N, C-alpha and C positions, 0 to 999 in steps of 0.2 A: 732605286728610281728607274734606272735603265732596264728595259725588258718587261716591266710590269704593265699590264694593260690599264689604261685610264678609263674611268667610267663616270658618268654623271647621272643623277636621278632626275627623271622628268616624267610628266604625266603622259600616259599612253592615250591615244585617241582611236576610236573605232572608225570604220568607213562612214558611219552616219554622223560623225562629229561629236559623239558623246565622250566625255572625259572618263578615263579609267584610273586604276591604281597607279602608284609610282612604280616605274620600272627602271632598271639600270641599262643605260645605252653607252656603248663605247664611244670615246671621243678621240680626236687626233692627239697624239703625244706632243708635249711641248718641245721646243727646239733643242733644249738640253737633253731630252730623252732620246732624240733622234740620233745623237752623236754616237757613232760606233767607235770602238777602240781604234780601228784603222784610220778614222778621221783625225785623230789626234796626231798621227804621224804623217799627215798629208803634206806638210810644209817642208819635208826633207828635200834637199836639192836633188835634181835628176841623176847626177853622177854618183850619188850615195844611196841608190835604191837597193843595193844588195845588202844582205844581212851583215857580212863582215865589215863593209864600209860604215854601216849605221852604228855598229857596236864600237868601231874604232873612233868615230866622231864622239860618241858618248863617253868613251874612255878619255879622249882628249879634253872634253869639257870638265870631267872630274879632275884631271891632272892640272888644268889651268886653275881651278878653284883651290886645289891643295897647294899649288905653288904660291898663289896669292896669300893663302893663310900662313904658310911657313916662311914667306918672304920676310915678314916683319917680326916674327916671334923670337928668333935667336938673339937679336940685338935690342929688343924692345926694352927690357928692364934696364940695361945700361944706358940706353939712349934717354929713356924717361927720367932717370935720376940725374943724368948729366945736363940735359937740356931744360927740363921742366921742374927740376928739384922735387920730383914725385917721390912720395913715400912708398913703402912696400905695399901697403893696403891700397893706395891709389893705383899703383901698377896692377895689382890683382884685379881691381874693378875694371880696368881697361881690358885685361885678358878675358874676364868673365863676360864682358859686353858681347863678344862674338857668339858665345853659347846662348846667351839670353836672346839675341837676335835670331839664331837658328830655331830655337824653341818657339819664339813668337811667330815665326812664319807658318807654323803648322796649320792654323785655322784657315789660312789663305791659299794654301797649295792647290786644293781642288778647284777653287774659283779661277785662279790664274791659269792653271793647266787647261781647263775647259774653255777659257776665253781665248788663249793664245795658242793652244796646242802644246805638245811637249817641246817641239823645236823652238817655238816662240818663247816659252817660259825659260828655257835654257839660255837663249840669246838675251832676254831681258835680265835674267839673273847675272850673266857674265858682264853685261854692260853696267849694271848697278854695282857689282862687285869691283869692277875696274875704277869706277868713279869714286867709290868709297875708299879704295886704296890711294887714289890721288889725293883725296881730302885728308887722309891720314898722314900722308907725306908732308903736306903743307900746313897742317893745323897748328895755329899759334897757341891754343889753350888746351888744357887737359879735357875740358868738357867736350870740345870738338873732336878730340881723339876718341873719347868714349862714344860719341854719336857716330863717328865714322866706323868704328868697330861694330857697333850695334847694327848699322845698315849693312855692313859687309856680312855679318852673320845671318841677317834676314835673307840676303841674296843667296848665300851659300845653302841655306835651308831649301829655298826654291829650286836651286840648281840640282842638288842631290835628289830631291823628291821627283823632279821632272825626269832626271836621268834614270832613276830606278823604275819609274812608271813606263818610260819608253822601252827600257830593257824588257820589262814584263810584257808589254804590248808586242814587241818584236818576237818574243818567244811564242806568243799566242798566234801570230800571223804565220809563223813558220811551220806550224803543226798541220 
């Protein structure tokens, strides 16, 4: 989409006003087509404009996501069995919900990144991930635990995709 010229077919007219055959005329690109890779990184704070700071912030975003993921995993099985009387298969479904959410986020990554930019997508993902972790901590039912893990996985999929997109765009702008 980006970089390809847009054309429309319209009738040509001569100076005398006669209609001629259809010809292709270039049109203005849509707003989404005007967005250059550097526009996706425009929301980075001013103090983080250097490449090392940008990469450090991206690494911090990934570390926060990984910490939230591993925060509940080691104690989850024991806690689920003790608190919710969950079977092994129910515990496995709650584990798998995170992965299902990550995979389910794939069709939405491009739209979210183009709408909010990489920085906005990362911030939105981290906020959603934090809220899902809070929901997981206070969930009274197994179904809510499943939903919280599903939403957390969806947010993590957005975070990782936006971080990797930002890293790629940073590498392009440094060349």
